[in-house]
PDB file of N, CA, C and O in Angstrom, chain B, residues numbered from 101:
ATOM      1  N   UNK B 101       6.569  31.527  20.445  1.00  0.00           N
ATOM      2  CA  UNK B 101       6.186  30.413  21.288  1.00  0.00           C
ATOM      3  C   UNK B 101       7.467  29.691  21.727  1.00  0.00           C
ATOM      4  O   UNK B 101       8.346  29.399  20.916  1.00  0.00           O
ATOM      5  N   UNK B 102       7.543  29.419  23.009  1.00  0.00           N
ATOM      6  CA  UNK B 102       8.726  28.719  23.523  1.00  0.00           C
ATOM      7  C   UNK B 102       8.609  27.220  23.221  1.00  0.00           C
ATOM      8  O   UNK B 102       7.538  26.718  22.880  1.00  0.00           O
ATOM      9  N   UNK B 103       9.737  26.526  23.354  1.00  0.00           N
ATOM     10  CA  UNK B 103       9.727  25.075  23.151  1.00  0.00           C
ATOM     11  C   UNK B 103       8.778  24.398  24.134  1.00  0.00           C
ATOM     12  O   UNK B 103       8.064  23.463  23.773  1.00  0.00           O
ATOM     13  N   UNK B 104       8.774  24.871  25.369  1.00  0.00           N
ATOM     14  CA  UNK B 104       7.896  24.293  26.384  1.00  0.00           C
ATOM     15  C   UNK B 104       6.426  24.490  26.059  1.00  0.00           C
ATOM     16  O   UNK B 104       5.617  23.584  26.257  1.00  0.00           O
ATOM     17  N   UNK B 105       6.075  25.668  25.562  1.00  0.00           N
ATOM     18  CA  UNK B 105       4.679  25.931  25.187  1.00  0.00           C
ATOM     19  C   UNK B 105       4.257  25.059  24.012  1.00  0.00           C
ATOM     20  O   UNK B 105       3.151  24.519  23.996  1.00  0.00           O
ATOM     21  N   UNK B 106       5.147  24.924  23.025  1.00  0.00           N
ATOM     22  CA  UNK B 106       4.829  24.083  21.875  1.00  0.00           C
ATOM     23  C   UNK B 106       4.668  22.632  22.290  1.00  0.00           C
ATOM     24  O   UNK B 106       3.726  21.959  21.871  1.00  0.00           O
ATOM     25  N   UNK B 107       5.588  22.152  23.114  1.00  0.00           N
ATOM     26  CA  UNK B 107       5.515  20.766  23.568  1.00  0.00           C
ATOM     27  C   UNK B 107       4.232  20.517  24.362  1.00  0.00           C
ATOM     28  O   UNK B 107       3.588  19.480  24.201  1.00  0.00           O
ATOM     29  N   UNK B 108       3.866  21.470  25.218  1.00  0.00           N
ATOM     30  CA  UNK B 108       2.641  21.351  26.002  1.00  0.00           C
ATOM     31  C   UNK B 108       1.416  21.322  25.085  1.00  0.00           C
ATOM     32  O   UNK B 108       0.488  20.544  25.309  1.00  0.00           O
ATOM     33  N   UNK B 109       1.416  22.161  24.063  1.00  0.00           N
ATOM     34  CA  UNK B 109       0.303  22.170  23.113  1.00  0.00           C
ATOM     35  C   UNK B 109       0.184  20.865  22.345  1.00  0.00           C
ATOM     36  O   UNK B 109      -0.918  20.360  22.131  1.00  0.00           O
ATOM     37  N   UNK B 110       1.322  20.320  21.933  1.00  0.00           N
ATOM     38  CA  UNK B 110       1.320  19.033  21.233  1.00  0.00           C
ATOM     39  C   UNK B 110       0.792  17.948  22.160  1.00  0.00           C
ATOM     40  O   UNK B 110      -0.029  17.125  21.753  1.00  0.00           O
ATOM     41  N   UNK B 111       1.255  17.943  23.397  1.00  0.00           N
ATOM     42  CA  UNK B 111       0.799  16.952  24.375  1.00  0.00           C
ATOM     43  C   UNK B 111      -0.716  17.014  24.558  1.00  0.00           C
ATOM     44  O   UNK B 111      -1.401  15.992  24.523  1.00  0.00           O
ATOM     45  N   UNK B 112      -1.229  18.241  24.756  1.00  0.00           N
ATOM     46  CA  UNK B 112      -2.672  18.385  24.976  1.00  0.00           C
ATOM     47  C   UNK B 112      -3.476  17.965  23.747  1.00  0.00           C
ATOM     48  O   UNK B 112      -4.534  17.349  23.878  1.00  0.00           O
ATOM     49  N   UNK B 113      -2.982  18.292  22.562  1.00  0.00           N
ATOM     50  CA  UNK B 113      -3.685  17.913  21.333  1.00  0.00           C
ATOM     51  C   UNK B 113      -3.703  16.393  21.166  1.00  0.00           C
ATOM     52  O   UNK B 113      -4.737  15.815  20.831  1.00  0.00           O
ATOM     53  N   UNK B 114      -2.567  15.754  21.398  1.00  0.00           N
ATOM     54  CA  UNK B 114      -2.524  14.291  21.287  1.00  0.00           C
ATOM     55  C   UNK B 114      -3.412  13.631  22.327  1.00  0.00           C
ATOM     56  O   UNK B 114      -4.103  12.655  22.035  1.00  0.00           O
ATOM     57  N   UNK B 115      -3.394  14.159  23.525  1.00  0.00           N
ATOM     58  CA  UNK B 115      -4.220  13.579  24.588  1.00  0.00           C
ATOM     59  C   UNK B 115      -5.713  13.701  24.255  1.00  0.00           C
ATOM     60  O   UNK B 115      -6.483  12.764  24.465  1.00  0.00           O
ATOM     61  N   UNK B 116      -6.105  14.860  23.737  1.00  0.00           N
ATOM     62  CA  UNK B 116      -7.508  15.056  23.367  1.00  0.00           C
ATOM     63  C   UNK B 116      -7.888  14.155  22.188  1.00  0.00           C
ATOM     64  O   UNK B 116      -8.970  13.567  22.175  1.00  0.00           O
ATOM     65  N   UNK B 117      -7.008  14.052  21.213  1.00  0.00           N
ATOM     66  CA  UNK B 117      -7.296  13.273  20.004  1.00  0.00           C
ATOM     67  C   UNK B 117      -7.367  11.781  20.292  1.00  0.00           C
ATOM     68  O   UNK B 117      -8.275  11.103  19.811  1.00  0.00           O
ATOM     69  N   UNK B 118      -6.423  11.262  21.068  1.00  0.00           N
ATOM     70  CA  UNK B 118      -6.353   9.817  21.303  1.00  0.00           C
ATOM     71  C   UNK B 118      -7.111   9.374  22.550  1.00  0.00           C
ATOM     72  O   UNK B 118      -7.359   8.182  22.737  1.00  0.00           O
ATOM     73  N   UNK B 119      -7.480  10.326  23.402  1.00  0.00           N
ATOM     74  CA  UNK B 119      -8.134  10.017  24.680  1.00  0.00           C
ATOM     75  C   UNK B 119      -7.239   9.164  25.569  1.00  0.00           C
ATOM     76  O   UNK B 119      -7.733   8.442  26.435  1.00  0.00           O
ATOM     77  N   UNK B 120      -5.918   9.241  25.361  1.00  0.00           N
ATOM     78  CA  UNK B 120      -4.939   8.512  26.161  1.00  0.00           C
ATOM     79  C   UNK B 120      -3.757   9.434  26.436  1.00  0.00           C
ATOM     80  O   UNK B 120      -3.621  10.490  25.818  1.00  0.00           O
ATOM     81  N   UNK B 121      -2.915   9.026  27.362  1.00  0.00           N
ATOM     82  CA  UNK B 121      -1.691   9.785  27.608  1.00  0.00           C
ATOM     83  C   UNK B 121      -0.690   9.425  26.514  1.00  0.00           C
ATOM     84  O   UNK B 121      -0.309   8.262  26.385  1.00  0.00           O
ATOM     85  N   UNK B 122      -0.260  10.410  25.727  1.00  0.00           N
ATOM     86  CA  UNK B 122       0.668  10.105  24.631  1.00  0.00           C
ATOM     87  C   UNK B 122       2.068   9.800  25.155  1.00  0.00           C
ATOM     88  O   UNK B 122       2.504  10.370  26.155  1.00  0.00           O
ATOM     89  N   UNK B 123       2.770   8.893  24.467  1.00  0.00           N
ATOM     90  CA  UNK B 123       4.151   8.601  24.858  1.00  0.00           C
ATOM     91  C   UNK B 123       5.041   9.841  24.686  1.00  0.00           C
ATOM     92  O   UNK B 123       4.863  10.614  23.744  1.00  0.00           O
ATOM     93  N   UNK B 124       5.982  10.019  25.589  1.00  0.00           N
ATOM     94  CA  UNK B 124       6.883  11.164  25.535  1.00  0.00           C
ATOM     95  C   UNK B 124       7.618  11.229  24.203  1.00  0.00           C
ATOM     96  O   UNK B 124       7.795  12.314  23.649  1.00  0.00           O
ATOM     97  N   UNK B 125       8.048  10.077  23.679  1.00  0.00           N
ATOM     98  CA  UNK B 125       8.797  10.073  22.422  1.00  0.00           C
ATOM     99  C   UNK B 125       7.935  10.584  21.269  1.00  0.00           C
ATOM    100  O   UNK B 125       8.455  11.234  20.362  1.00  0.00           O
ATOM    101  N   UNK B 126       6.640  10.307  21.283  1.00  0.00           N
ATOM    102  CA  UNK B 126       5.741  10.790  20.231  1.00  0.00           C
ATOM    103  C   UNK B 126       5.568  12.304  20.330  1.00  0.00           C
ATOM    104  O   UNK B 126       5.591  12.999  19.314  1.00  0.00           O
ATOM    105  N   UNK B 127       5.396  12.809  21.529  1.00  0.00           N
ATOM    106  CA  UNK B 127       5.269  14.255  21.743  1.00  0.00           C
ATOM    107  C   UNK B 127       6.538  14.962  21.274  1.00  0.00           C
ATOM    108  O   UNK B 127       6.468  15.964  20.563  1.00  0.00           O
ATOM    109  N   UNK B 128       7.685  14.444  21.668  1.00  0.00           N
ATOM    110  CA  UNK B 128       8.958  15.048  21.289  1.00  0.00           C
ATOM    111  C   UNK B 128       9.172  15.005  19.782  1.00  0.00           C
ATOM    112  O   UNK B 128       9.658  15.972  19.196  1.00  0.00           O
ATOM    113  N   UNK B 129       8.816  13.902  19.158  1.00  0.00           N
ATOM    114  CA  UNK B 129       8.992  13.742  17.710  1.00  0.00           C
ATOM    115  C   UNK B 129       8.127  14.730  16.932  1.00  0.00           C
ATOM    116  O   UNK B 129       8.603  15.378  16.000  1.00  0.00           O
ATOM    117  N   UNK B 130       6.871  14.841  17.312  1.00  0.00           N
ATOM    118  CA  UNK B 130       5.969  15.762  16.618  1.00  0.00           C
ATOM    119  C   UNK B 130       6.383  17.209  16.874  1.00  0.00           C
ATOM    120  O   UNK B 130       6.313  18.039  15.968  1.00  0.00           O
ATOM    121  N   UNK B 131       6.810  17.516  18.088  1.00  0.00           N
ATOM    122  CA  UNK B 131       7.279  18.864  18.401  1.00  0.00           C
ATOM    123  C   UNK B 131       8.483  19.229  17.534  1.00  0.00           C
ATOM    124  O   UNK B 131       8.560  20.343  17.017  1.00  0.00           O
ATOM    125  N   UNK B 132       9.413  18.303  17.374  1.00  0.00           N
ATOM    126  CA  UNK B 132      10.599  18.550  16.549  1.00  0.00           C
ATOM    127  C   UNK B 132      10.215  18.763  15.079  1.00  0.00           C
ATOM    128  O   UNK B 132      10.782  19.625  14.407  1.00  0.00           O
ATOM    129  N   UNK B 133       9.261  17.983  14.587  1.00  0.00           N
ATOM    130  CA  UNK B 133       8.810  18.150  13.201  1.00  0.00           C
ATOM    131  C   UNK B 133       8.200  19.537  12.990  1.00  0.00           C
ATOM    132  O   UNK B 133       8.465  20.195  11.984  1.00  0.00           O
ATOM    133  N   UNK B 134       7.391  19.967  13.936  1.00  0.00           N
ATOM    134  CA  UNK B 134       6.765  21.283  13.835  1.00  0.00           C
ATOM    135  C   UNK B 134       7.838  22.366  13.853  1.00  0.00           C
ATOM    136  O   UNK B 134       7.776  23.305  13.060  1.00  0.00           O
ATOM    137  N   UNK B 135       8.805  22.250  14.731  1.00  0.00           N
ATOM    138  CA  UNK B 135       9.885  23.238  14.810  1.00  0.00           C
ATOM    139  C   UNK B 135      10.669  23.328  13.495  1.00  0.00           C
ATOM    140  O   UNK B 135      11.142  24.403  13.126  1.00  0.00           O
ATOM    141  N   UNK B 136      10.806  22.184  12.781  1.00  0.00           N
ATOM    142  CA  UNK B 136      11.526  22.182  11.499  1.00  0.00           C
ATOM    143  C   UNK B 136      10.646  22.642  10.350  1.00  0.00           C
ATOM    144  O   UNK B 136      11.131  22.811   9.231  1.00  0.00           O
ATOM    145  N   UNK B 137       9.360  22.848  10.606  1.00  0.00           N
ATOM    146  CA  UNK B 137       8.456  23.327   9.569  1.00  0.00           C
ATOM    147  C   UNK B 137       7.877  22.235   8.696  1.00  0.00           C
ATOM    148  O   UNK B 137       7.364  22.514   7.613  1.00  0.00           O
ATOM    149  N   UNK B 138       7.952  20.991   9.153  1.00  0.00           N
ATOM    150  CA  UNK B 138       7.416  19.860   8.401  1.00  0.00           C
ATOM    151  C   UNK B 138       5.894  19.830   8.554  1.00  0.00           C
ATOM    152  O   UNK B 138       5.371  19.915   9.665  1.00  0.00           O
ATOM    153  N   UNK B 139       5.198  19.709   7.437  1.00  0.00           N
ATOM    154  CA  UNK B 139       3.736  19.623   7.490  1.00  0.00           C
ATOM    155  C   UNK B 139       3.325  18.251   8.016  1.00  0.00           C
ATOM    156  O   UNK B 139       3.853  17.224   7.589  1.00  0.00           O
ATOM    157  N   UNK B 140       2.392  18.251   8.935  1.00  0.00           N
ATOM    158  CA  UNK B 140       1.911  17.007   9.530  1.00  0.00           C
ATOM    159  C   UNK B 140       0.453  16.823   9.131  1.00  0.00           C
ATOM    160  O   UNK B 140      -0.411  17.595   9.544  1.00  0.00           O
ATOM    161  N   UNK B 141       0.185  15.811   8.336  1.00  0.00           N
ATOM    162  CA  UNK B 141      -1.187  15.475   7.961  1.00  0.00           C
ATOM    163  C   UNK B 141      -1.696  14.434   8.941  1.00  0.00           C
ATOM    164  O   UNK B 141      -1.070  13.394   9.145  1.00  0.00           O
ATOM    165  N   UNK B 142      -2.840  14.727   9.544  1.00  0.00           N
ATOM    166  CA  UNK B 142      -3.387  13.838  10.555  1.00  0.00           C
ATOM    167  C   UNK B 142      -4.850  13.577  10.233  1.00  0.00           C
ATOM    168  O   UNK B 142      -5.718  14.373  10.590  1.00  0.00           O
ATOM    169  N   UNK B 143      -5.127  12.457   9.554  1.00  0.00           N
ATOM    170  CA  UNK B 143      -6.524  12.165   9.224  1.00  0.00           C
ATOM    171  C   UNK B 143      -7.327  11.925  10.500  1.00  0.00           C
ATOM    172  O   UNK B 143      -7.012  11.039  11.295  1.00  0.00           O
ATOM    173  N   UNK B 144      -8.353  12.721  10.674  1.00  0.00           N
ATOM    174  CA  UNK B 144      -9.129  12.632  11.905  1.00  0.00           C
ATOM    175  C   UNK B 144     -10.567  12.184  11.662  1.00  0.00           C
ATOM    176  O   UNK B 144     -11.375  12.157  12.590  1.00  0.00           O
ATOM    177  N   UNK B 145     -10.881  11.838  10.440  1.00  0.00           N
ATOM    178  CA  UNK B 145     -12.283  11.524  10.134  1.00  0.00           C
ATOM    179  C   UNK B 145     -12.828  10.355  10.944  1.00  0.00           C
ATOM    180  O   UNK B 145     -14.012  10.343  11.281  1.00  0.00           O
ATOM    181  N   UNK B 146     -11.986   9.370  11.263  1.00  0.00           N
ATOM    182  CA  UNK B 146     -12.480   8.223  12.038  1.00  0.00           C
ATOM    183  C   UNK B 146     -12.601   8.545  13.525  1.00  0.00           C
ATOM    184  O   UNK B 146     -13.169   7.753  14.276  1.00  0.00           O
ATOM    185  N   UNK B 147     -12.078   9.693  13.967  1.00  0.00           N
ATOM    186  CA  UNK B 147     -12.154  10.081  15.371  1.00  0.00           C
ATOM    187  C   UNK B 147     -13.257  11.107  15.645  1.00  0.00           C
ATOM    188  O   UNK B 147     -13.587  11.377  16.800  1.00  0.00           O
ATOM    189  N   UNK B 148     -13.820  11.672  14.586  1.00  0.00           N
ATOM    190  CA  UNK B 148     -14.833  12.701  14.788  1.00  0.00           C
ATOM    191  C   UNK B 148     -16.220  12.085  14.913  1.00  0.00           C
ATOM    192  O   UNK B 148     -16.550  11.157  14.174  1.00  0.00           O
ATOM    193  N   UNK B 149     -17.028  12.582  15.828  1.00  0.00           N
ATOM    194  CA  UNK B 149     -18.379  12.039  15.979  1.00  0.00           C
ATOM    195  C   UNK B 149     -19.240  12.377  14.763  1.00  0.00           C
ATOM    196  O   UNK B 149     -19.062  13.416  14.128  1.00  0.00           O
ATOM    197  N   UNK B 150     -20.153  11.503  14.459  1.00  0.00           N
ATOM    198  CA  UNK B 150     -21.079  11.740  13.345  1.00  0.00           C
ATOM    199  C   UNK B 150     -22.062  12.839  13.730  1.00  0.00           C
ATOM    200  O   UNK B 150     -22.506  12.920  14.875  1.00  0.00           O
ATOM    201  N   UNK B 151     -22.384  13.657  12.788  1.00  0.00           N
ATOM    202  CA  UNK B 151     -23.320  14.764  13.044  1.00  0.00           C
ATOM    203  C   UNK B 151     -24.741  14.273  12.929  1.00  0.00           C
ATOM    204  O   UNK B 151     -25.679  15.050  13.109  1.00  0.00           O
TER     205      UNK B 151
END
């Protein structure tokens, strides 16, 4: 995966999760963490609809 593809994927995931346009610095920061192999825990329970 290229850097551009990873960054695009991070952008789309953040946009879907937050329902807003994510700040560029946040996209870049998370992309860099992923590239370094840092595990990112993202609690999503408050964002998921109730079944």
